[in-house]
PQR file with spaces between the fields and no chain letter, atoms N, CA, C, O and H, PARSE charges and radii, in Angstrom:
ATOM       1  N    MET     1      11.425   -1.202   10.056 -0.4000 1.5000
ATOM       2  CA   MET     1      10.453   -0.242    9.732 -0.0000 2.0000
ATOM       3  C    MET     1       9.570    0.526   11.045  0.5500 1.7000
ATOM       4  O    MET     1       8.692   -0.070   11.669 -0.5500 1.4000
ATOM       5  N    PRO     2      10.098    2.346   11.403 -0.5600 1.5000
ATOM       6  CA   PRO     2       9.175    2.950   12.030  0.2800 2.0000
ATOM       7  C    PRO     2       7.519    2.883   11.659  0.5500 1.7000
ATOM       8  O    PRO     2       6.957    3.221   10.617 -0.5500 1.4000
ATOM       9  N    ALA     3       6.724    2.088   13.409 -0.4000 1.5000
ATOM      10  CA   ALA     3       5.396    2.540   12.622 -0.0000 2.0000
ATOM      11  C    ALA     3       4.809    3.359   12.331  0.5500 1.7000
ATOM      12  O    ALA     3       4.991    4.224   13.189 -0.5500 1.4000
ATOM      13  H    ALA     3       7.181    1.813   14.255  0.4000 1.0000
ATOM      14  N    LYS     4       3.481    4.051   10.877 -0.4000 1.5000
ATOM      15  CA   LYS     4       2.863    5.169   11.132 -0.0000 2.0000
ATOM      16  C    LYS     4       2.258    6.425   11.773  0.5500 1.7000
ATOM      17  O    LYS     4       1.046    6.584   11.916 -0.5500 1.4000
ATOM      18  H    LYS     4       3.334    3.349   10.180  0.4000 1.0000
ATOM      19  N    LEU     5       3.205    7.313   12.150 -0.4000 1.5000
ATOM      20  CA   LEU     5       1.647    8.347   12.791 -0.0000 2.0000
ATOM      21  C    LEU     5       0.726    8.745   12.435  0.5500 1.7000
ATOM      22  O    LEU     5       0.674    9.662   11.615 -0.5500 1.4000
ATOM      23  H    LEU     5       4.190    7.185   12.033  0.4000 1.0000
ATOM      24  N    THR     6      -0.247    8.195   12.928 -0.4000 1.5000
ATOM      25  CA   THR     6      -1.785    8.747   11.832 -0.0000 2.0000
ATOM      26  C    THR     6      -2.083   10.362   14.232  0.5500 1.7000
ATOM      27  O    THR     6      -2.272   10.654   15.413 -0.5500 1.4000
ATOM      28  H    THR     6      -0.205    7.450   13.594  0.4000 1.0000
ATOM      29  N    MET     7      -1.931   10.445   13.432 -0.4000 1.5000
ATOM      30  CA   MET     7      -2.949   12.168   13.749 -0.0000 2.0000
ATOM      31  C    MET     7      -4.237   12.423   13.600  0.5500 1.7000
ATOM      32  O    MET     7      -4.704   12.778   12.517 -0.5500 1.4000
ATOM      33  H    MET     7      -1.777   10.209   12.472  0.4000 1.0000
ATOM      34  N    PRO     8      -4.795   12.301   14.447 -0.5600 1.5000
ATOM      35  CA   PRO     8      -6.448   12.854   14.430  0.2800 2.0000
ATOM      36  C    PRO     8      -6.743   13.623   13.499  0.5500 1.7000
ATOM      37  O    PRO     8      -5.881   14.317   12.960 -0.5500 1.4000
ATOM      38  N    THR     9      -8.097   13.644   13.113 -0.4000 1.5000
ATOM      39  CA   THR     9      -7.847   14.562   12.175 -0.0000 2.0000
ATOM      40  C    THR     9      -9.320   15.448   12.267  0.5500 1.7000
ATOM      41  O    THR     9     -10.083   15.366   11.304 -0.5500 1.4000
ATOM      42  H    THR     9      -8.798   13.080   13.551  0.4000 1.0000
ATOM      43  N    LEU    10      -9.723   16.350   13.523 -0.4000 1.5000
ATOM      44  CA   LEU    10     -10.639   16.866   14.161 -0.0000 2.0000
ATOM      45  C    LEU    10      -9.264   16.640   15.650  0.5500 1.7000
ATOM      46  O    LEU    10      -8.788   15.695   16.279 -0.5500 1.4000
ATOM      47  H    LEU    10      -9.103   16.416   14.305  0.4000 1.0000
ATOM      48  N    GLY    11      -9.071   18.497   15.609 -0.4000 1.5000
ATOM      49  CA   GLY    11      -8.383   18.923   17.118 -0.0000 2.0000
ATOM      50  C    GLY    11      -9.291   18.618   18.449  0.5500 1.7000
ATOM      51  O    GLY    11     -10.504   18.423   18.520 -0.5500 1.4000
ATOM      52  H    GLY    11      -9.457   19.265   15.098  0.4000 1.0000
ATOM      53  N    LEU    12      -8.560   18.636   19.206 -0.4000 1.5000
ATOM      54  CA   LEU    12      -9.157   19.109   20.560 -0.0000 2.0000
ATOM      55  C    LEU    12     -10.532   20.429   20.552  0.5500 1.7000
ATOM      56  O    LEU    12     -11.760   20.452   20.628 -0.5500 1.4000
ATOM      57  H    LEU    12      -7.574   18.795   19.149  0.4000 1.0000
ATOM      58  N    THR    13      -9.572   21.253   20.430 -0.4000 1.5000
ATOM      59  CA   THR    13     -10.667   23.183   19.909 -0.0000 2.0000
ATOM      60  C    THR    13     -10.859   23.131   18.326  0.5500 1.7000
ATOM      61  O    THR    13     -10.033   23.655   17.578 -0.5500 1.4000
ATOM      62  H    THR    13      -8.574   21.235   20.368  0.4000 1.0000
ATOM      63  N    ASN    14     -11.252   22.901   18.163 -0.4000 1.5000
ATOM      64  CA   ASN    14     -11.668   22.651   17.056 -0.0000 2.0000
ATOM      65  C    ASN    14     -13.209   23.330   17.523  0.5500 1.7000
ATOM      66  O    ASN    14     -13.459   23.570   18.704 -0.5500 1.4000
ATOM      67  H    ASN    14     -11.922   22.475   18.770  0.4000 1.0000
ATOM      68  N    PRO    15     -13.715   23.466   16.944 -0.5600 1.5000
ATOM      69  CA   PRO    15     -15.287   23.777   17.522  0.2800 2.0000
ATOM      70  C    PRO    15     -16.533   22.837   16.668  0.5500 1.7000
ATOM      71  O    PRO    15     -17.696   22.928   17.062 -0.5500 1.4000
ATOM      72  N    ARG    16     -16.138   21.830   15.333 -0.4000 1.5000
ATOM      73  CA   ARG    16     -15.967   21.146   14.796 -0.0000 2.0000
ATOM      74  C    ARG    16     -16.372   19.463   16.060  0.5500 1.7000
ATOM      75  O    ARG    16     -17.394   18.777   16.095 -0.5500 1.4000
ATOM      76  H    ARG    16     -15.194   21.756   15.013  0.4000 1.0000
ATOM      77  N    PHE    17     -15.420   19.372   16.674 -0.4000 1.5000
ATOM      78  CA   PHE    17     -15.150   18.175   17.628 -0.0000 2.0000
ATOM      79  C    PHE    17     -15.853   18.328   18.602  0.5500 1.7000
ATOM      80  O    PHE    17     -15.864   19.279   19.384 -0.5500 1.4000
ATOM      81  H    PHE    17     -14.590   19.928   16.646  0.4000 1.0000
ATOM      82  N    ARG    18     -16.864   16.815   18.598 -0.4000 1.5000
ATOM      83  CA   ARG    18     -17.949   16.866   19.279 -0.0000 2.0000
ATOM      84  C    ARG    18     -17.174   15.145   19.777  0.5500 1.7000
ATOM      85  O    ARG    18     -16.945   14.115   19.142 -0.5500 1.4000
ATOM      86  H    ARG    18     -16.856   16.043   17.962  0.4000 1.0000
ATOM      87  N    TYR    19     -16.925   15.666   21.545 -0.4000 1.5000
ATOM      88  CA   TYR    19     -17.246   14.464   22.006 -0.0000 2.0000
ATOM      89  C    TYR    19     -17.764   13.308   22.223  0.5500 1.7000
ATOM      90  O    TYR    19     -18.874   13.681   21.843 -0.5500 1.4000
ATOM      91  H    TYR    19     -17.111   16.503   22.060  0.4000 1.0000
ATOM      92  N    ARG    20     -18.027   11.697   22.638 -0.4000 1.5000
ATOM      93  CA   ARG    20     -18.232   10.685   21.990 -0.0000 2.0000
ATOM      94  C    ARG    20     -17.912    9.573   24.042  0.5500 1.7000
ATOM      95  O    ARG    20     -16.922    9.187   24.663 -0.5500 1.4000
ATOM      96  H    ARG    20     -17.126   11.393   22.947  0.4000 1.0000
ATOM      97  N    ASN    21     -19.195    9.544   24.229 -0.4000 1.5000
ATOM      98  CA   ASN    21     -17.848    8.797   24.511 -0.0000 2.0000
ATOM      99  C    ASN    21     -18.572    6.634   25.117  0.5500 1.7000
ATOM     100  O    ASN    21     -19.607    6.480   25.767 -0.5500 1.4000
ATOM     101  H    ASN    21     -19.999    9.857   23.724  0.4000 1.0000
ATOM     102  N    ALA    22     -18.073    5.968   24.857 -0.4000 1.5000
ATOM     103  CA   ALA    22     -18.451    4.912   24.462 -0.0000 2.0000
ATOM     104  C    ALA    22     -19.087    4.257   24.508  0.5500 1.7000
ATOM     105  O    ALA    22     -19.141    3.419   23.608 -0.5500 1.4000
ATOM     106  H    ALA    22     -17.233    6.093   24.329  0.4000 1.0000
ATOM     107  N    SER    23     -20.250    4.211   25.922 -0.4000 1.5000
ATOM     108  CA   SER    23     -21.289    4.365   25.651 -0.0000 2.0000
ATOM     109  C    SER    23     -22.350    4.212   24.395  0.5500 1.7000
ATOM     110  O    SER    23     -23.152    3.341   24.058 -0.5500 1.4000
ATOM     111  H    SER    23     -20.206    4.892   26.653  0.4000 1.0000
ATOM     112  N    SER    24     -21.974    5.425   23.902 -0.4000 1.5000
ATOM     113  CA   SER    24     -23.096    6.128   22.822 -0.0000 2.0000
ATOM     114  C    SER    24     -22.646    6.158   21.958  0.5500 1.7000
ATOM     115  O    SER    24     -22.965    7.129   21.273 -0.5500 1.4000
ATOM     116  H    SER    24     -21.323    6.132   24.175  0.4000 1.0000
ATOM     117  N    THR    25     -21.688    5.255   21.382 -0.4000 1.5000
ATOM     118  CA   THR    25     -21.441    4.957   20.327 -0.0000 2.0000
ATOM     119  C    THR    25     -21.414    3.889   19.861  0.5500 1.7000
ATOM     120  O    THR    25     -20.935    2.849   20.313 -0.5500 1.4000
ATOM     121  H    THR    25     -21.428    4.466   21.938  0.4000 1.0000
ATOM     122  N    ASP    26     -22.298    4.240   18.260 -0.4000 1.5000
ATOM     123  CA   ASP    26     -22.667    2.956   17.757 -0.0000 2.0000
ATOM     124  C    ASP    26     -21.546    2.835   16.036  0.5500 1.7000
ATOM     125  O    ASP    26     -22.005    3.205   14.955 -0.5500 1.4000
ATOM     126  H    ASP    26     -22.687    5.085   17.893  0.4000 1.0000
ATOM     127  N    ILE    27     -19.886    2.163   16.224 -0.4000 1.5000
ATOM     128  CA   ILE    27     -19.745    1.506   15.694 -0.0000 2.0000
ATOM     129  C    ILE    27     -20.571    1.209   13.506  0.5500 1.7000
ATOM     130  O    ILE    27     -20.690    1.587   12.340 -0.5500 1.4000
ATOM     131  H    ILE    27     -19.513    1.862   17.102  0.4000 1.0000
ATOM     132  N    SER    28     -20.848    0.171   14.668 -0.4000 1.5000
ATOM     133  CA   SER    28     -22.266   -0.007   13.068 -0.0000 2.0000
ATOM     134  C    SER    28     -22.073    1.380   12.183  0.5500 1.7000
ATOM     135  O    SER    28     -21.412    1.420   11.145 -0.5500 1.4000
ATOM     136  H    SER    28     -20.751   -0.137   15.615  0.4000 1.0000
ATOM     137  N    GLU    29     -22.707    2.421   12.721 -0.4000 1.5000
ATOM     138  CA   GLU    29     -23.357    3.102   11.842 -0.0000 2.0000
ATOM     139  C    GLU    29     -21.817    3.598   11.210  0.5500 1.7000
ATOM     140  O    GLU    29     -21.677    3.563    9.987 -0.5500 1.4000
ATOM     141  H    GLU    29     -23.244    2.388   13.564  0.4000 1.0000
ATOM     142  N    THR    30     -20.564    4.103   12.165 -0.4000 1.5000
ATOM     143  CA   THR    30     -19.199    4.707   12.069 -0.0000 2.0000
ATOM     144  C    THR    30     -19.186    4.032   10.199  0.5500 1.7000
ATOM     145  O    THR    30     -19.152    4.780    9.223 -0.5500 1.4000
ATOM     146  H    THR    30     -20.678    4.132   13.158  0.4000 1.0000
ATOM     147  N    PHE    31     -19.233    2.140   10.111 -0.4000 1.5000
ATOM     148  CA   PHE    31     -18.391    1.870    8.486 -0.0000 2.0000
ATOM     149  C    PHE    31     -19.939    2.184    7.795  0.5500 1.7000
ATOM     150  O    PHE    31     -19.908    2.243    6.566 -0.5500 1.4000
ATOM     151  H    PHE    31     -19.261    1.531   10.904  0.4000 1.0000
ATOM     152  N    LYS    32     -20.992    2.348    8.291 -0.4000 1.5000
ATOM     153  CA   LYS    32     -22.211    2.685    7.692 -0.0000 2.0000
ATOM     154  C    LYS    32     -21.583    3.502    6.623  0.5500 1.7000
ATOM     155  O    LYS    32     -21.299    3.398    5.429 -0.5500 1.4000
ATOM     156  H    LYS    32     -21.018    2.300    9.289  0.4000 1.0000
ATOM     157  N    ARG    33     -21.488    4.431    7.670 -0.4000 1.5000
ATOM     158  CA   ARG    33     -20.429    6.219    6.875 -0.0000 2.0000
ATOM     159  C    ARG    33     -19.927    6.270    6.487  0.5500 1.7000
ATOM     160  O    ARG    33     -19.706    7.201    5.713 -0.5500 1.4000
ATOM     161  H    ARG    33     -21.718    4.515    8.640  0.4000 1.0000
ATOM     162  N    ALA    34     -19.168    5.159    6.693 -0.4000 1.5000
ATOM     163  CA   ALA    34     -18.632    4.811    6.028 -0.0000 2.0000
ATOM     164  C    ALA    34     -17.983    4.533    4.087  0.5500 1.7000
ATOM     165  O    ALA    34     -17.112    4.881    3.290 -0.5500 1.4000
ATOM     166  H    ALA    34     -19.348    4.402    7.322  0.4000 1.0000
ATOM     167  N    ARG    35     -19.245    3.633    4.251 -0.4000 1.5000
ATOM     168  CA   ARG    35     -19.113    2.648    3.324 -0.0000 2.0000
ATOM     169  C    ARG    35     -19.883    3.813    1.608  0.5500 1.7000
ATOM     170  O    ARG    35     -19.851    3.788    0.378 -0.5500 1.4000
ATOM     171  H    ARG    35     -19.953    3.351    4.899  0.4000 1.0000
ATOM     172  N    ARG    36     -20.315    4.434    2.465 -0.4000 1.5000
ATOM     173  CA   ARG    36     -21.623    5.301    1.745 -0.0000 2.0000
ATOM     174  C    ARG    36     -20.655    5.939    1.224  0.5500 1.7000
ATOM     175  O    ARG    36     -20.220    5.450    0.182 -0.5500 1.4000
ATOM     176  H    ARG    36     -20.340    4.455    3.464  0.4000 1.0000
ATOM     177  N    ALA    37     -20.155    6.897    1.610 -0.4000 1.5000
ATOM     178  CA   ALA    37     -18.565    8.232    1.214 -0.0000 2.0000
ATOM     179  C    ALA    37     -18.012    7.053    0.667  0.5500 1.7000
ATOM     180  O    ALA    37     -17.843    7.700   -0.366 -0.5500 1.4000
ATOM     181  H    ALA    37     -20.508    7.294    2.458  0.4000 1.0000
ATOM     182  N    MET    38     -17.626    6.081    0.415 -0.4000 1.5000
ATOM     183  CA   MET    38     -16.950    5.210   -0.581 -0.0000 2.0000
ATOM     184  C    MET    38     -17.446    5.279   -2.130  0.5500 1.7000
ATOM     185  O    MET    38     -16.944    5.576   -3.214 -0.5500 1.4000
ATOM     186  H    MET    38     -17.763    5.555    1.255  0.4000 1.0000
ATOM     187  N    ASN    39     -19.149    4.689   -1.464 -0.4000 1.5000
ATOM     188  CA   ASN    39     -19.568    4.322   -2.677 -0.0000 2.0000
ATOM     189  C    ASN    39     -20.087    5.623   -3.340  0.5500 1.7000
ATOM     190  O    ASN    39     -20.218    5.567   -4.563 -0.5500 1.4000
ATOM     191  H    ASN    39     -19.556    4.448   -0.584  0.4000 1.0000
ATOM     192  N    LYS    40     -20.428    6.882   -2.671 -0.4000 1.5000
ATOM     193  CA   LYS    40     -20.691    7.662   -4.008 -0.0000 2.0000
ATOM     194  C    LYS    40     -19.372    8.687   -4.268  0.5500 1.7000
ATOM     195  O    LYS    40     -19.502    9.822   -4.727 -0.5500 1.4000
ATOM     196  H    LYS    40     -20.322    6.928   -1.678  0.4000 1.0000
ATOM     197  N    ALA    41     -17.943    8.019   -3.850 -0.4000 1.5000
ATOM     198  CA   ALA    41     -17.097    8.500   -4.655 -0.0000 2.0000
ATOM     199  C    ALA    41     -16.113    7.081   -5.901  0.5500 1.7000
ATOM     200  O    ALA    41     -15.202    7.041   -6.728 -0.5500 1.4000
ATOM     201  H    ALA    41     -17.837    7.097   -3.476  0.4000 1.0000
ATOM     202  N    LYS    42     -17.086    6.201   -5.252 -0.4000 1.5000
ATOM     203  CA   LYS    42     -17.044    5.972   -6.316 -0.0000 2.0000
ATOM     204  C    LYS    42     -17.996    6.160   -7.697  0.5500 1.7000
ATOM     205  O    LYS    42     -17.884    6.228   -8.921 -0.5500 1.4000
ATOM     206  H    LYS    42     -17.825    6.233   -4.580  0.4000 1.0000
ATOM     207  N    ARG    43     -18.690    6.185   -6.968 -0.4000 1.5000
ATOM     208  CA   ARG    43     -20.029    6.696   -8.115 -0.0000 2.0000
ATOM     209  C    ARG    43     -19.424    7.913   -8.760  0.5500 1.7000
ATOM     210  O    ARG    43     -19.565    8.044   -9.976 -0.5500 1.4000
ATOM     211  H    ARG    43     -18.780    6.130   -5.974  0.4000 1.0000
ATOM     212  N    ASP    44     -18.990    8.508   -8.306 -0.4000 1.5000
ATOM     213  CA   ASP    44     -18.243   10.165   -8.860 -0.0000 2.0000
ATOM     214  C    ASP    44     -17.434    9.843   -8.892  0.5500 1.7000
ATOM     215  O    ASP    44     -16.772   10.326   -7.973 -0.5500 1.4000
ATOM     216  H    ASP    44     -18.875    8.402   -7.318  0.4000 1.0000
ATOM     217  N    ALA    45     -16.577    8.801   -9.815 -0.4000 1.5000
ATOM     218  CA   ALA    45     -15.296    9.038   -9.816 -0.0000 2.0000
ATOM     219  C    ALA    45     -15.348    7.885  -11.236  0.5500 1.7000
ATOM     220  O    ALA    45     -14.430    7.764  -12.046 -0.5500 1.4000
ATOM     221  H    ALA    45     -17.115    8.409  -10.561  0.4000 1.0000
ATOM     222  N    GLU    46     -16.951    6.949  -11.270 -0.4000 1.5000
ATOM     223  CA   GLU    46     -17.542    6.777  -12.332 -0.0000 2.0000
ATOM     224  C    GLU    46     -17.764    7.780  -13.441  0.5500 1.7000
ATOM     225  O    GLU    46     -17.396    7.928  -14.606 -0.5500 1.4000
ATOM     226  H    GLU    46     -17.697    7.048  -10.612  0.4000 1.0000
ATOM     227  N    THR    47     -18.418    8.313  -12.691 -0.4000 1.5000
ATOM     228  CA   THR    47     -19.126    8.900  -13.741 -0.0000 2.0000
ATOM     229  C    THR    47     -18.365   10.285  -14.015  0.5500 1.7000
ATOM     230  O    THR    47     -19.034   10.895  -14.850 -0.5500 1.4000
ATOM     231  H    THR    47     -18.717    8.193  -11.744  0.4000 1.0000
ATOM     232  N    ALA    48     -16.909   11.238  -13.540 -0.4000 1.5000
ATOM     233  CA   ALA    48     -16.786   11.841  -14.372 -0.0000 2.0000
ATOM     234  C    ALA    48     -15.883   11.231  -15.087  0.5500 1.7000
ATOM     235  O    ALA    48     -15.183   11.948  -15.802 -0.5500 1.4000
ATOM     236  H    ALA    48     -16.366   10.744  -12.862  0.4000 1.0000
ATOM     237  N    GLN    49     -15.733   10.289  -15.092 -0.4000 1.5000
ATOM     238  CA   GLN    49     -14.508    9.474  -16.358 -0.0000 2.0000
ATOM     239  C    GLN    49     -14.878    8.636  -17.267  0.5500 1.7000
ATOM     240  O    GLN    49     -15.605    7.690  -16.963 -0.5500 1.4000
ATOM     241  H    GLN    49     -16.301    9.706  -14.511  0.4000 1.0000
ATOM     242  N    GLN    50     -14.603    8.761  -18.080 -0.4000 1.5000
ATOM     243  CA   GLN    50     -15.558    7.873  -19.707 -0.0000 2.0000
ATOM     244  C    GLN    50     -14.056    6.799  -20.131  0.5500 1.7000
ATOM     245  O    GLN    50     -13.002    7.070  -20.707 -0.5500 1.4000
ATOM     246  H    GLN    50     -14.013    9.529  -18.327  0.4000 1.0000
ATOM     247  N    ALA    51     -14.470    5.825  -19.669 -0.4000 1.5000
ATOM     248  CA   ALA    51     -13.617    4.679  -20.377 -0.0000 2.0000
ATOM     249  C    ALA    51     -12.574    4.764  -21.768  0.5500 1.7000
ATOM     250  O    ALA    51     -13.068    4.495  -22.863 -0.5500 1.4000
ATOM     251  H    ALA    51     -15.326    5.605  -19.201  0.4000 1.0000
ATOM     252  N    LEU    52     -11.944    4.930  -21.726 -0.4000 1.5000
ATOM     253  CA   LEU    52     -11.458    4.408  -22.562 -0.0000 2.0000
ATOM     254  C    LEU    52     -10.921    3.069  -23.178  0.5500 1.7000
ATOM     255  O    LEU    52      -9.932    2.820  -22.489 -0.5500 1.4000
ATOM     256  H    LEU    52     -11.542    5.148  -20.837  0.4000 1.0000
ATOM     257  N    GLU    53     -11.034    2.234  -23.967 -0.4000 1.5000
ATOM     258  CA   GLU    53     -11.307    1.345  -25.618 -0.0000 2.0000
ATOM     259  C    GLU    53     -10.685    1.748  -26.262  0.5500 1.7000
ATOM     260  O    GLU    53     -10.846    2.896  -26.675 -0.5500 1.4000
ATOM     261  H    GLU    53     -11.837    2.436  -24.527  0.4000 1.0000
ATOM     262  N    LEU    54      -9.410    0.755  -26.742 -0.4000 1.5000
ATOM     263  CA   LEU    54      -9.159    0.959  -27.727 -0.0000 2.0000
ATOM     264  C    LEU    54      -9.460   -0.701  -28.847  0.5500 1.7000
ATOM     265  O    LEU    54      -9.848   -1.861  -28.704 -0.5500 1.4000
ATOM     266  H    LEU    54      -9.279   -0.178  -26.407  0.4000 1.0000
ATOM     267  N    GLU    55      -9.245   -0.298  -29.313 -0.4000 1.5000
ATOM     268  CA   GLU    55      -9.695   -1.713  -30.842 -0.0000 2.0000
ATOM     269  C    GLU    55      -8.438   -1.486  -31.775  0.5500 1.7000
ATOM     270  O    GLU    55      -8.232   -0.459  -32.421 -0.5500 1.4000
ATOM     271  H    GLU    55      -8.931    0.644  -29.429  0.4000 1.0000
ATOM     272  N    PRO    56      -7.583   -2.672  -31.741 -0.5600 1.5000
ATOM     273  CA   PRO    56      -6.994   -2.872  -32.235  0.2800 2.0000
ATOM     274  C    PRO    56      -7.357   -2.427  -33.568  0.5500 1.7000
ATOM     275  O    PRO    56      -8.455   -2.057  -33.982 -0.5500 1.4000
ATOM     276  N    ARG    57      -5.946   -2.555  -34.329 -0.4000 1.5000
ATOM     277  CA   ARG    57      -5.647   -2.225  -35.724 -0.0000 2.0000
ATOM     278  C    ARG    57      -5.932   -3.763  -36.144  0.5500 1.7000
ATOM     279  O    ARG    57      -5.696   -4.754  -35.453 -0.5500 1.4000
ATOM     280  H    ARG    57      -5.053   -2.855  -33.992  0.4000 1.0000
ATOM     281  N    ALA    58      -6.639   -3.718  -37.772 -0.4000 1.5000
ATOM     282  CA   ALA    58      -6.095   -5.022  -38.548 -0.0000 2.0000
ATOM     283  C    ALA    58      -3.953   -4.534  -39.495  0.5500 1.7000
ATOM     284  O    ALA    58      -3.407   -5.461  -40.094 -0.5500 1.4000
ATOM     285  H    ALA    58      -6.831   -2.914  -38.333  0.4000 1.0000
ATOM     286  N    ASP    59      -3.490   -3.671  -39.442 -0.4000 1.5000
ATOM     287  CA   ASP    59      -2.506   -3.377  -39.609 -0.0000 2.0000
ATOM     288  C    ASP    59      -1.488   -3.495  -38.428  0.5500 1.7000
ATOM     289  O    ASP    59      -0.284   -3.241  -38.445 -0.5500 1.4000
ATOM     290  H    ASP    59      -3.933   -2.919  -38.955  0.4000 1.0000
ATOM     291  N    THR    60      -2.200   -3.903  -37.488 -0.4000 1.5000
ATOM     292  CA   THR    60      -1.132   -3.343  -36.086 -0.0000 2.0000
ATOM     293  C    THR    60      -1.728   -4.078  -35.490  0.5500 1.7000
ATOM     294  O    THR    60      -1.983   -3.695  -34.349 -0.5500 1.4000
ATOM     295  H    THR    60      -3.179   -4.109  -37.475  0.4000 1.0000
ATOM     296  N    ALA    61      -2.307   -5.593  -35.925 -0.4000 1.5000
ATOM     297  CA   ALA    61      -2.080   -6.870  -35.355 -0.0000 2.0000
ATOM     298  C    ALA    61      -1.026   -7.358  -34.585  0.5500 1.7000
ATOM     299  O    ALA    61      -1.197   -8.007  -33.553 -0.5500 1.4000
ATOM     300  H    ALA    61      -2.099   -5.904  -36.852  0.4000 1.0000
ATOM     301  N    ALA    62       0.222   -7.022  -35.125 -0.4000 1.5000
ATOM     302  CA   ALA    62       1.249   -8.041  -34.078 -0.0000 2.0000
ATOM     303  C    ALA    62       2.228   -6.876  -33.054  0.5500 1.7000
ATOM     304  O    ALA    62       3.134   -6.137  -33.437 -0.5500 1.4000
ATOM     305  H    ALA    62       0.362   -6.495  -35.963  0.4000 1.0000
ATOM     306  N    ALA    63       1.628   -7.051  -31.567 -0.4000 1.5000
ATOM     307  CA   ALA    63       3.591   -5.272  -30.717 -0.0000 2.0000
ATOM     308  C    ALA    63       4.444   -5.627  -31.218  0.5500 1.7000
ATOM     309  O    ALA    63       4.906   -6.749  -31.421 -0.5500 1.4000
ATOM     310  H    ALA    63       0.891   -7.652  -31.255  0.4000 1.0000
ATOM     311  N    VAL    64       4.807   -4.375  -31.538 -0.4000 1.5000
ATOM     312  CA   VAL    64       5.728   -4.284  -31.597 -0.0000 2.0000
ATOM     313  C    VAL    64       6.870   -3.449  -30.768  0.5500 1.7000
ATOM     314  O    VAL    64       6.701   -2.240  -30.610 -0.5500 1.4000
ATOM     315  H    VAL    64       4.431   -3.463  -31.373  0.4000 1.0000
ATOM     316  N    VAL    65       8.055   -4.109  -30.229 -0.4000 1.5000
ATOM     317  CA   VAL    65       8.372   -3.905  -28.970 -0.0000 2.0000
ATOM     318  C    VAL    65      10.391   -3.151  -29.670  0.5500 1.7000
ATOM     319  O    VAL    65      11.205   -3.748  -30.374 -0.5500 1.4000
ATOM     320  H    VAL    65       8.192   -5.091  -30.357  0.4000 1.0000
ATOM     321  N    VAL    66      10.479   -1.850  -29.107 -0.4000 1.5000
ATOM     322  CA   VAL    66      10.978   -1.071  -29.102 -0.0000 2.0000
ATOM     323  C    VAL    66      12.118   -0.574  -27.902  0.5500 1.7000
ATOM     324  O    VAL    66      12.132    0.346  -27.084 -0.5500 1.4000
ATOM     325  H    VAL    66       9.817   -1.365  -28.535  0.4000 1.0000
ATOM     326  N    THR    67      13.290   -1.963  -28.338 -0.4000 1.5000
ATOM     327  CA   THR    67      14.395   -1.602  -26.549 -0.0000 2.0000
ATOM     328  C    THR    67      14.571   -0.617  -26.418  0.5500 1.7000
ATOM     329  O    THR    67      14.400    0.073  -27.422 -0.5500 1.4000
ATOM     330  H    THR    67      13.279   -2.710  -29.002  0.4000 1.0000
ATOM     331  N    MET    68      15.021    0.098  -25.125 -0.4000 1.5000
ATOM     332  CA   MET    68      15.424    1.684  -25.104 -0.0000 2.0000
ATOM     333  C    MET    68      16.344    1.542  -24.247  0.5500 1.7000
ATOM     334  O    MET    68      16.362    0.667  -23.380 -0.5500 1.4000
ATOM     335  H    MET    68      15.160   -0.463  -24.309  0.4000 1.0000
ATOM     336  N    PRO    69      17.578    2.800  -24.510 -0.5600 1.5000
ATOM     337  CA   PRO    69      19.055    2.510  -24.142  0.2800 2.0000
ATOM     338  C    PRO    69      19.409    2.804  -23.103  0.5500 1.7000
ATOM     339  O    PRO    69      19.129    3.818  -22.463 -0.5500 1.4000
ATOM     340  N    ARG    70      20.121    1.864  -22.803 -0.4000 1.5000
ATOM     341  CA   ARG    70      20.959    1.294  -22.079 -0.0000 2.0000
ATOM     342  C    ARG    70      21.105    3.040  -20.853  0.5500 1.7000
ATOM     343  O    ARG    70      21.457    4.159  -21.227 -0.5500 1.4000
ATOM     344  H    ARG    70      20.348    1.040  -23.323  0.4000 1.0000
ATOM     345  N    ARG    71      20.728    2.649  -19.583 -0.4000 1.5000
ATOM     346  CA   ARG    71      21.123    4.086  -18.763 -0.0000 2.0000
ATOM     347  C    ARG    71      22.608    3.737  -18.343  0.5500 1.7000
ATOM     348  O    ARG    71      22.983    2.564  -18.361 -0.5500 1.4000
ATOM     349  H    ARG    71      20.443    1.740  -19.279  0.4000 1.0000
ATOM     350  N    ALA    72      23.569    4.917  -17.910 -0.4000 1.5000
ATOM     351  CA   ALA    72      24.549    4.924  -17.320 -0.0000 2.0000
ATOM     352  C    ALA    72      24.598    4.940  -16.028  0.5500 1.7000
ATOM     353  O    ALA    72      23.872    5.645  -15.327 -0.5500 1.4000
ATOM     354  H    ALA    72      23.264    5.869  -17.895  0.4000 1.0000
ATOM     355  N    ARG    73      25.591    4.044  -15.553 -0.4000 1.5000
ATOM     356  CA   ARG    73      24.939    4.231  -13.851 -0.0000 2.0000
ATOM     357  C    ARG    73      25.949    5.635  -13.159  0.5500 1.7000
ATOM     358  O    ARG    73      27.037    6.197  -13.288 -0.5500 1.4000
ATOM     359  H    ARG    73      26.182    3.472  -16.122  0.4000 1.0000
ATOM     360  N    GLY    74      24.358    5.678  -12.176 -0.4000 1.5000
ATOM     361  CA   GLY    74      24.526    6.689  -11.866 -0.0000 2.0000
ATOM     362  C    GLY    74      24.641    7.494  -12.013  0.5500 1.7000
ATOM     363  O    GLY    74      25.549    8.123  -11.469 -0.5500 1.4000
ATOM     364  H    GLY    74      23.474    5.221  -12.072  0.4000 1.0000
ATOM     365  N    ALA    75      23.465    8.230  -13.181 -0.4000 1.5000
ATOM     366  CA   ALA    75      22.488    8.721  -14.005 -0.0000 2.0000
ATOM     367  C    ALA    75      21.362    8.590  -13.327  0.5500 1.7000
ATOM     368  O    ALA    75      20.880    7.458  -13.272 -0.5500 1.4000
ATOM     369  H    ALA    75      22.728    7.719  -13.623  0.4000 1.0000
ATOM     370  N    ALA    76      20.292   10.312  -12.281 -0.4000 1.5000
ATOM     371  CA   ALA    76      19.232   10.439  -11.743 -0.0000 2.0000
ATOM     372  C    ALA    76      18.879    9.870  -13.704  0.5500 1.7000
ATOM     373  O    ALA    76      17.725    9.726  -14.107 -0.5500 1.4000
ATOM     374  H    ALA    76      20.683   11.231  -12.325  0.4000 1.0000
């Protein structure tokens, strides 16, 4: 399996690109920023969607399994 090619998110000519040399880079701040973004996305997803909880009905307590017809070979 070939390696996945990862491209930069900003190009060198993008005005938002700011060069930082290694001595002025704080990797712990980068991870903190990423964790904050992930937590915010998780909170947004939880508030945007409501959980659907289904209660089993008494008359359908046993599971009903229906077999599907076999598909012919070569069919898409």
